[in-house]
C-alpha positions in Angstrom: -12.7 11.3 12.5 -9.9 12.4 10.2 -10.8 14.3 6.9 -8.5 13.8 3.8 -8.8 15.5 0.5 -8.6 13.5 -2.7 -8.5 14.2 -6.3 -10.8 12.1 -8.6 -12.1 11.9 -12.2 -14.0 9.6 -14.4 -12.2 8.1 -17.5 -14.8 6.2 -19.6 -16.3 3.7 -17.4 -13.8 3.8 -14.5 -13.4 6.2 -11.6 -9.7 7.2 -10.7 -8.3 9.1 -7.9 -5.6 9.6 -5.4 -5.3 11.1 -1.9 -4.0 14.7 -2.0 -1.2 14.0 0.5 0.0 10.9 -1.3 -0.3 11.8 -5.1 2.0 8.9 -6.1 -0.6 6.2 -5.1 -3.6 6.1 -7.5 -6.5 3.8 -7.2 -9.7 3.1 -9.2 -13.1 1.9 -8.9 -16.1 0.9 -11.1 -18.4 3.3 -9.2 -17.5 6.7 -7.3 -18.5 4.8 -4.1 -16.0 1.9 -4.8 -13.3 4.5 -5.4 -13.8 6.1 -2.1 -13.7 2.5 -0.5 -10.4 2.0 -2.3 -9.1 5.3 -1.2 -9.7 4.4 2.5 -8.0 1.1 2.0 -4.9 2.6 0.4 -4.8 5.3 3.1 -4.8 2.4 5.8 -1.9 0.8 3.9 0.0 4.0 3.6 -0.4 5.2 7.0 0.2 1.8 8.9 4.0 1.7 7.8 3.6 -1.5 6.0 4.7 0.2 2.6 8.3 1.4 2.7 9.7 4.8 1.6 6.1 6.4 1.2 6.3 9.8 -0.4 4.1 12.6 1.0 3.2 16.1 0.1 3.6 18.9 2.7 3.3 22.7 2.8 6.4 24.9 3.5 6.0 28.3 4.7 8.3 30.9 3.5 8.8 34.7 4.2 
């Protein structure tokens, strides 16, 4: 099972968040559990290749 980091916060009555590797693709949910479910759904869409030109975050090691 793959693990992904995500960033989340509560804004009034909604939970908002995005996958750390895909910060341009936010989602939301009425509960934290719903947010997590939506994050899993968006990961499936982003990693399947159905969304063109997906921007990602990576690390660069420099001397």
